[in-house]
Backbone bond lengths (Angstrom), bond angles and torsions (degrees), N, CA, C in turn:
res aa  C-N    CA-C-N  psi(-1)  N-CA   C-N-CA  omega(-1)  CA-C   N-CA-C  phi
1 M - - - 1.455 - - 1.469 109.65 -
2 Q 1.355 116.89 102.58 1.411 122.51 -171.25 1.548 114.33 -66.13
3 V 1.379 117.68 -23.63 1.379 122.99 177.36 1.486 114.24 -48.53
4 S 1.331 116.37 -35.59 1.468 120.29 -175.52 1.557 110.16 -67.48
5 N 1.347 119.05 -32.37 1.434 119.33 -179.66 1.529 111.76 -63.60
6 Q 1.297 117.02 -37.60 1.452 120.84 176.78 1.483 111.07 -67.01
7 D 1.332 116.71 -43.59 1.512 121.61 174.17 1.479 108.11 -48.30
8 M 1.336 114.34 -58.67 1.433 120.32 -172.19 1.540 116.94 -63.67
9 A 1.293 116.72 -36.94 1.486 123.36 175.63 1.574 110.52 -63.43
10 V 1.310 115.96 -51.86 1.404 120.54 -177.39 1.532 110.29 -67.59
11 R 1.289 120.53 -39.17 1.456 119.54 179.81 1.549 108.11 -67.10
12 A 1.300 121.37 -40.85 1.436 123.24 179.16 1.435 108.99 -61.82
13 Y 1.387 119.29 -43.94 1.457 121.92 179.41 1.522 110.23 -60.47
14 T 1.338 119.00 -50.27 1.472 118.92 -176.13 1.448 112.55 -58.02
15 Q 1.425 117.82 -40.38 1.440 121.67 -179.13 1.531 108.17 -64.46
16 T 1.243 118.84 -43.07 1.449 124.25 -179.75 1.561 113.21 -64.77
17 A 1.315 112.01 -46.65 1.460 118.95 178.80 1.580 112.56 -60.26
18 Q 1.361 113.37 -44.82 1.414 120.72 177.10 1.461 117.17 -56.80
19 A 1.341 113.31 -32.32 1.453 121.16 -177.60 1.502 111.56 -70.42
20 T 1.280 116.77 -19.53 1.477 120.01 178.05 1.469 115.92 -88.03
21 Q 1.415 116.22 -4.45 1.453 119.80 -175.41 1.481 112.77 -102.37
22 K 1.333 114.36 163.69 1.467 118.08 173.25 1.501 108.45 -71.24
23 P 1.367 119.12 154.39 1.473 121.54 -171.31 1.512 113.44 -67.00
24 A 1.292 121.66 -18.90 1.485 119.68 -178.84 1.555 110.03 -148.21
25 V 1.313 111.92 151.18 1.470 115.04 -179.28 1.623 107.01 -131.07
26 N 1.305 114.32 112.27 1.503 119.57 177.98 1.544 112.34 49.33
27 G 1.299 118.88 42.27 1.473 118.84 175.90 1.475 116.61 77.78
28 Y 1.303 121.34 5.39 1.434 122.28 -177.79 1.517 111.64 -86.00
29 G 1.351 118.05 3.58 1.456 120.71 179.72 1.524 111.63 85.25
30 A 1.301 113.91 178.83 1.478 120.59 -178.39 1.515 110.63 -55.94
31 V 1.291 115.18 136.23 1.429 119.37 178.44 1.523 112.23 -58.17
32 G 1.339 115.42 -38.22 1.445 121.14 -175.96 1.534 111.06 -92.58
33 E 1.267 121.43 9.46 1.469 125.79 179.04 1.502 111.51 -59.84
34 I 1.313 116.18 127.84 1.462 122.24 177.24 1.470 110.43 -85.69
35 A 1.316 118.73 134.64 1.426 123.84 -178.88 1.535 108.49 -63.38
36 P 1.375 115.86 144.97 1.465 121.08 178.78 1.469 108.44 -52.95
37 K 1.336 117.07 149.76 1.469 122.17 177.28 1.520 107.99 -71.31
38 E 1.383 111.34 140.81 1.504 117.51 -177.48 1.581 103.91 -130.70
39 N 1.290 115.38 158.08 1.499 117.48 173.21 1.453 107.57 -65.94
40 E 1.345 110.70 160.69 1.503 122.37 -166.59 1.567 109.74 -58.24
41 K 1.333 114.98 -43.12 1.450 117.96 -175.54 1.508 107.70 -65.87
42 V 1.304 122.06 -54.52 1.397 127.33 -175.98 1.561 110.01 -59.17
43 A 1.361 114.90 -39.25 1.437 119.22 177.04 1.505 112.98 -62.86
44 A 1.340 116.00 -39.13 1.423 121.22 -177.04 1.543 109.73 -67.01
45 E 1.407 115.53 -43.15 1.404 121.15 178.61 1.547 112.13 -61.10
46 K 1.373 115.01 -45.85 1.473 119.10 -178.31 1.487 107.76 -68.24
47 N 1.341 118.59 -37.89 1.428 119.43 -178.07 1.564 110.64 -64.52
48 T 1.326 117.54 -35.70 1.451 119.84 172.32 1.503 113.26 -58.05
49 E 1.343 117.67 -46.48 1.388 123.96 178.63 1.544 110.67 -58.93
50 R 1.340 113.93 -43.15 1.470 118.32 -179.59 1.558 109.34 -65.79
51 D 1.265 118.37 -40.83 1.480 121.94 179.43 1.538 111.10 -54.87
52 V 1.276 113.56 -45.93 1.528 121.43 -179.82 1.512 107.07 -61.31
53 D 1.373 119.03 -48.99 1.463 121.39 -176.42 1.494 107.38 -61.35
54 R 1.340 116.82 -45.39 1.582 120.13 -176.16 1.483 111.22 -60.05
55 V 1.365 115.39 -45.58 1.479 117.43 -175.94 1.518 110.79 -67.34
56 E 1.340 119.19 -33.19 1.400 121.30 178.84 1.591 111.14 -66.75
57 L 1.348 109.30 -43.72 1.465 114.31 -178.19 1.495 113.71 -70.97
58 S 1.355 116.18 -38.11 1.439 123.84 174.02 1.513 112.41 -53.48
59 Q 1.307 114.55 -38.47 1.536 120.26 -173.87 1.542 107.68 -83.04
60 D 1.303 118.65 -12.53 1.447 120.64 176.16 1.478 113.80 -78.48
61 A 1.371 117.73 111.41 1.433 120.63 -178.10 1.514 113.06 -64.97
62 N 1.341 118.73 -10.00 1.466 120.19 -173.94 1.514 107.93 -106.06
63 I 1.324 118.14 31.80 1.484 117.09 -178.73 1.491 113.45 -62.67
64 T 1.358 119.60 -29.06 1.435 120.70 177.50 1.528 110.60 -77.32
65 K 1.340 117.79 -4.21 1.506 118.48 174.80 1.461 112.95 -100.86
66 M 1.331 115.79 9.67 1.493 118.04 176.56 1.470 112.12 -68.83
67 S 1.316 117.07 157.32 1.435 118.08 178.85 1.557 107.13 -71.47
68 Q 1.249 115.63 163.22 1.461 120.81 -176.41 1.571 111.64 -60.32
69 S 1.310 113.69 -40.15 1.453 117.83 178.94 1.502 113.55 -69.32
70 D 1.366 116.33 -33.05 1.549 118.66 175.08 1.531 107.78 -69.74
71 R 1.282 120.22 -36.26 1.447 121.07 -179.60 1.504 109.39 -69.57
72 A 1.316 117.66 -37.63 1.474 121.23 180.00 1.584 109.74 -64.37
73 S 1.408 113.85 -38.16 1.426 121.00 178.90 1.562 110.99 -65.15
74 L 1.368 114.53 -41.07 1.424 120.53 177.99 1.529 111.47 -63.26
75 V 1.329 115.73 -43.05 1.507 121.68 179.17 1.556 107.57 -57.40
76 N 1.339 117.12 -48.38 1.458 121.09 -176.73 1.528 109.46 -63.11
77 S 1.363 115.24 -41.72 1.475 118.72 -179.23 1.498 111.76 -64.02
78 L 1.278 119.80 -41.28 1.415 128.09 -179.60 1.569 108.16 -64.55
79 K 1.250 111.64 -48.57 1.520 118.48 179.89 1.553 113.31 -60.34
80 A 1.326 111.54 -47.59 1.492 117.59 -179.11 1.520 111.73 -63.15
81 D 1.397 115.06 -40.51 1.417 120.56 178.32 1.604 111.94 -62.27
82 L 1.370 111.39 -46.03 1.523 115.84 179.23 1.492 108.98 -61.11
83 D 1.320 118.82 -47.24 1.492 122.31 -176.93 1.473 108.47 -57.61
84 N 1.332 116.74 -45.73 1.485 120.09 -177.02 1.583 110.54 -61.07
85 Q 1.317 113.85 -46.00 1.512 117.59 -179.22 1.543 112.16 -68.51
86 M 1.346 114.51 -37.62 1.505 119.54 177.88 1.540 109.55 -64.72
87 N 1.309 118.31 -44.73 1.501 122.77 -178.61 1.497 108.28 -63.99
88 R 1.319 120.39 -43.31 1.420 121.63 -179.88 1.531 113.91 -60.38
89 F 1.412 112.67 -37.24 1.446 116.14 -179.72 1.557 111.15 -76.01
90 T 1.322 116.93 -45.85 1.463 116.07 -178.64 1.558 112.38 -63.56
91 N 1.314 115.04 -39.29 1.506 119.35 -178.33 1.559 106.56 -63.61
92 M 1.311 117.31 -41.95 1.531 118.96 177.73 1.482 112.18 -60.07
93 M 1.423 118.49 -43.23 1.433 121.73 -179.65 1.466 113.58 -70.03
94 V 1.324 119.04 -39.26 1.440 122.49 177.56 1.479 110.11 -60.82
95 Q 1.326 119.61 -41.65 1.455 121.51 174.40 1.474 115.47 -65.32
96 T 1.350 116.74 -32.32 1.401 122.55 174.54 1.541 112.83 -68.08
97 F 1.341 114.05 -42.42 1.501 121.15 175.71 1.562 108.70 -61.46
98 Q 1.289 116.14 -47.62 1.449 119.71 -173.09 1.582 110.36 -60.16
99 K 1.288 114.91 -38.91 1.455 118.93 -179.68 1.497 111.61 -64.37
100 Q 1.273 113.55 -20.56 1.572 117.64 -179.49 1.535 112.53 -107.95
101 G 1.364 114.15 11.15 1.433 120.21 171.00 1.550 109.24 80.86
102 I 1.346 118.47 18.71 1.416 119.83 -178.56 1.583 109.06 -98.20
103 T 1.275 115.98 130.53 1.470 120.96 176.34 1.461 112.35 -104.04
104 A 1.367 117.63 116.61 1.391 121.46 178.80 1.520 109.57 -158.50
105 A 1.303 117.73 112.79 1.446 119.27 -174.80 1.518 111.31 -68.97
106 A 1.355 116.39 141.25 1.428 121.20 -178.20 1.482 114.05 -55.56
107 G 1.328 117.17 127.06 1.475 119.63 175.99 1.567 113.10 88.20
108 S 1.288 116.32 -6.22 1.508 118.63 -176.50 1.526 106.53 -83.68
109 N 1.373 112.04 167.78 1.485 114.70 179.18 1.554 108.66 -67.10
110 D 1.264 118.83 -34.00 1.480 122.93 176.47 1.509 111.37 -58.22
111 F 1.357 115.20 -40.13 1.541 120.22 174.66 1.454 110.95 -61.93
112 W 1.351 120.37 -47.21 1.449 119.62 -174.30 1.537 110.10 -74.77
113 R 1.368 117.66 -34.01 1.440 120.40 179.28 1.616 109.17 -65.39
114 M 1.273 114.63 -35.71 1.433 120.07 178.71 1.552 109.59 -67.22
115 M 1.341 113.70 -41.06 1.444 118.23 177.08 1.563 109.04 -62.30
116 A 1.290 116.58 -41.74 1.447 121.39 -176.42 1.513 111.44 -66.30
117 S 1.350 116.15 -33.40 1.445 125.25 -176.42 1.550 111.49 -64.28
118 G 1.333 111.51 -38.11 1.478 116.90 -173.16 1.545 113.47 71.12
119 N 1.304 118.06 15.60 1.486 121.91 -179.19 1.516 111.35 -88.43
120 F 1.284 114.92 55.81 1.463 120.68 178.94 1.496 105.70 -157.39
121 T 1.291 118.65 167.87 1.411 123.68 177.05 1.584 110.73 -126.17
122 V 1.301 111.84 154.06 1.507 118.18 179.05 1.500 110.44 -132.66
123 D 1.313 117.25 150.80 1.369 122.00 -179.84 1.511 113.14 -72.26
124 A 1.336 118.57 165.71 1.416 122.58 -174.22 1.556 112.60 -57.77
125 K 1.379 115.76 -41.13 1.511 119.21 -177.55 1.511 110.74 -67.34
126 T 1.383 118.20 -43.19 1.438 120.56 174.74 1.494 115.22 -59.12
127 K 1.264 116.37 -41.00 1.492 122.88 178.47 1.532 106.38 -65.12
128 A 1.269 117.95 -45.97 1.528 120.08 -177.96 1.478 112.88 -65.61
129 D 1.359 118.59 -37.47 1.428 125.19 174.94 1.500 110.93 -61.77
130 A 1.291 113.87 -46.24 1.515 119.86 -178.35 1.502 109.12 -63.24
131 Q 1.353 117.11 -46.70 1.528 120.82 179.96 1.519 109.22 -59.62
132 A 1.365 116.64 -42.19 1.498 118.53 178.14 1.504 111.81 -59.19
133 A 1.326 114.31 -42.92 1.455 121.21 -172.52 1.536 111.52 -66.02
134 I 1.297 116.10 -30.71 1.486 118.79 -179.99 1.484 110.96 -101.16
135 S 1.297 121.53 9.55 1.430 122.61 -179.63 1.579 108.49 -72.96
136 E 1.329 112.79 178.00 1.569 117.13 -173.83 1.488 109.75 -55.60
137 N 1.329 118.09 -38.75 1.486 120.92 -176.58 1.493 113.46 -106.06
138 G 1.343 118.37 10.99 1.444 123.07 -176.31 1.540 111.79 -77.83
139 Y 1.298 114.96 161.94 1.486 120.87 -179.80 1.480 110.81 -58.50
140 W 1.324 120.05 -40.29 1.485 122.87 -178.36 1.551 108.27 -99.94
141 G 1.312 121.47 13.58 1.435 124.52 175.03 1.522 108.92 -68.87
142 V 1.393 117.81 167.85 1.422 123.16 -177.14 1.480 112.09 -61.57
143 S 1.321 118.81 -43.76 1.431 122.38 -176.91 1.493 114.92 -61.75
144 Q 1.327 115.36 -55.35 1.489 120.27 -177.18 1.538 110.62 -69.39
145 T 1.318 118.19 -41.03 1.472 118.28 -179.29 1.530 112.26 -65.30
146 S 1.315 117.74 -43.15 1.456 118.43 -179.50 1.573 110.90 -66.56
147 Q 1.340 114.86 -36.46 1.402 117.11 -178.46 1.520 110.48 -72.28
148 R 1.370 114.00 -35.78 1.531 115.07 174.38 1.486 116.07 -61.76
149 I 1.339 114.43 -41.90 1.442 117.57 177.54 1.575 112.75 -64.83
150 F 1.302 113.59 -38.79 1.515 117.45 178.82 1.503 109.40 -66.97
151 D 1.298 118.18 -46.77 1.500 121.73 177.37 1.531 112.65 -57.29
152 F 1.235 113.32 -38.43 1.496 117.59 176.64 1.478 111.22 -62.69
153 A 1.400 118.37 -44.58 1.429 124.22 179.78 1.552 111.86 -63.65
154 Q 1.360 114.38 -42.18 1.466 119.12 179.83 1.596 108.22 -67.85
155 A 1.260 116.07 -40.41 1.495 116.01 178.08 1.518 113.96 -61.97
156 L 1.310 115.82 -36.72 1.389 121.32 179.98 1.596 113.83 -75.26
157 A 1.266 113.70 -38.79 1.479 122.67 -173.93 1.518 113.15 -89.13
158 G 1.330 117.82 -29.10 1.462 116.78 -172.46 1.528 108.21 72.09
159 D 1.288 114.58 -157.88 1.492 119.94 -178.95 1.577 106.19 -94.03
160 D 1.280 115.34 60.43 1.515 122.30 -179.44 1.520 107.26 -127.95
161 V 1.394 112.39 107.58 1.489 119.53 -175.91 1.461 114.19 -56.36
162 E 1.449 113.31 -42.20 1.501 117.98 -174.45 1.558 108.48 -69.08
163 K 1.315 117.60 -37.86 1.421 118.13 176.15 1.567 113.59 -68.70
164 M 1.274 114.86 -29.03 1.444 119.20 176.70 1.541 108.90 -69.02
165 K 1.309 117.61 -34.45 1.489 119.31 172.81 1.476 111.72 -65.26
166 E 1.320 118.31 -32.48 1.444 118.56 176.36 1.479 111.72 -71.75
167 M 1.372 117.70 -33.74 1.428 119.76 174.66 1.439 113.49 -65.81
168 Q 1.433 118.98 -40.72 1.446 122.66 172.96 1.477 114.43 -55.21
169 A 1.367 116.00 -43.01 1.424 122.59 178.84 1.553 108.79 -63.44
170 A 1.334 119.17 -35.20 1.435 122.88 178.34 1.540 109.94 -68.83
171 V 1.309 117.13 -35.68 1.464 123.26 173.74 1.500 108.21 -57.62
172 E 1.368 116.20 -52.30 1.445 117.34 -176.47 1.562 110.44 -61.92
173 K 1.264 117.91 -38.30 1.424 121.99 179.95 1.575 110.33 -67.20
174 G 1.272 116.94 -36.30 1.443 124.21 -179.39 1.541 108.00 -66.18
175 F 1.311 121.69 -48.57 1.458 123.45 177.85 1.518 111.09 -63.39
176 K 1.328 118.90 -36.63 1.460 121.62 178.27 1.511 109.96 -63.42
177 Q 1.382 116.26 -48.11 1.448 120.88 179.40 1.549 110.23 -60.16
178 A 1.338 116.77 -38.19 1.432 118.31 -177.67 1.596 109.05 -65.08
179 G 1.336 112.67 -43.45 1.507 116.13 176.46 1.502 112.79 -59.10
180 E 1.320 119.04 -40.85 1.431 122.94 -179.60 1.581 109.40 -64.03
181 A 1.310 114.68 -43.42 1.478 117.92 -177.81 1.535 112.08 -69.34
182 W 1.325 113.47 -33.08 1.498 123.76 176.67 1.502 110.87 -66.16
183 G 1.367 116.11 -35.12 1.447 122.60 177.51 1.511 110.09 90.88
184 G 1.320 120.98 28.02 1.488 124.06 178.87 1.464 109.15 163.20
185 D 1.401 114.60 -168.04 1.461 118.95 179.76 1.526 110.91 -66.30
186 L 1.319 115.15 136.90 1.422 119.55 178.65 1.575 108.38 -73.13
187 P 1.295 119.03 157.36 1.451 121.96 -177.55 1.537 109.39 -69.45
188 S 1.359 112.45 166.98 1.436 116.62 -171.53 1.493 116.51 -59.44
189 I 1.365 119.25 -30.67 1.450 120.75 177.88 1.515 113.33 -56.29
190 C 1.412 113.59 -36.26 1.459 116.12 177.71 1.498 112.80 -68.67
191 G 1.308 113.71 -40.48 1.556 118.64 176.50 1.517 108.19 -62.67
192 D 1.281 117.97 -43.05 1.545 117.52 176.00 1.468 112.89 -57.17
193 T 1.368 114.83 -44.87 1.501 123.20 -179.91 1.495 109.24 -59.31
194 H 1.289 114.45 -49.15 1.499 124.10 -178.88 1.497 109.81 -53.86
195 T 1.317 116.98 -48.52 1.420 126.05 179.81 1.528 110.36 -63.64
196 A 1.337 117.27 -45.10 1.503 122.01 177.29 1.476 113.68 -60.00
197 V 1.392 116.38 -41.33 1.483 120.01 177.11 1.520 111.04 -65.26
198 N 1.285 115.27 -45.81 1.491 115.65 177.54 1.528 113.06 -60.63
199 K 1.290 117.21 -34.58 1.459 120.07 175.81 1.531 111.60 -63.21
200 L 1.317 116.01 -38.12 1.531 120.09 -178.55 1.537 104.79 -67.72
201 F 1.338 117.74 -40.97 1.472 118.13 -178.91 1.555 109.86 -67.24
202 D 1.285 118.23 -42.66 1.521 123.11 175.61 1.508 110.79 -55.91
203 D 1.348 115.47 -44.86 1.498 115.34 178.79 1.500 112.12 -65.75
204 Y 1.307 115.96 -35.44 1.413 120.82 178.97 1.543 111.67 -60.59
205 Y 1.354 113.50 -50.97 1.486 120.25 -179.26 1.605 109.01 -60.38
206 A 1.301 113.63 -43.07 1.495 117.46 -178.29 1.558 109.49 -60.13
207 S 1.325 118.42 -34.64 1.379 122.87 -176.26 1.520 112.16 -78.39
208 H 1.357 115.19 -7.60 1.514 119.50 -176.69 1.575 110.27 -119.48
209 K 1.371 114.96 22.07 1.484 116.73 177.36 1.672 108.72 -84.03
């Protein structure tokens, strides 16, 4: 199920990128702070609100001209949205594994190695959901995932080219870490996403010459 590769790469990137930042921005708390756990219904409602905010901000060509507090808010929104989506996916897969007598803690190397092995089965609905998630317009598809990573980088760096280079280095490290956890080369969708992210960075640098 290739959706997991995108999960892993983005999560590794966000952790790496956050490590390069100061612990707080204008009182918004730690950039890498995970939102408090909420029950599923409330989380879904809040996540829908975050999705609307994120889309509007992503379409705004002046994202780098936001105030520092607005960028901090965007970072927290992107991070909370990612955590929610990641947790939903890993919980679903842990339950799938448990039904088949497979023991692998969510997010552990054993979990990802099991995902990479393909030595498990999923029901038709889970398979269909995963395929939709990595489709051209899916949450974990190349377009949305690459844009989400780039938006995250811009929100952290502001309109600072040198900081954007640091963010791009964090992306590279994130994909490398994902490959190591996976236990081999990541599937083509991750390579396509990696290429798409680098293209967004290249376009950004070109516009700042």
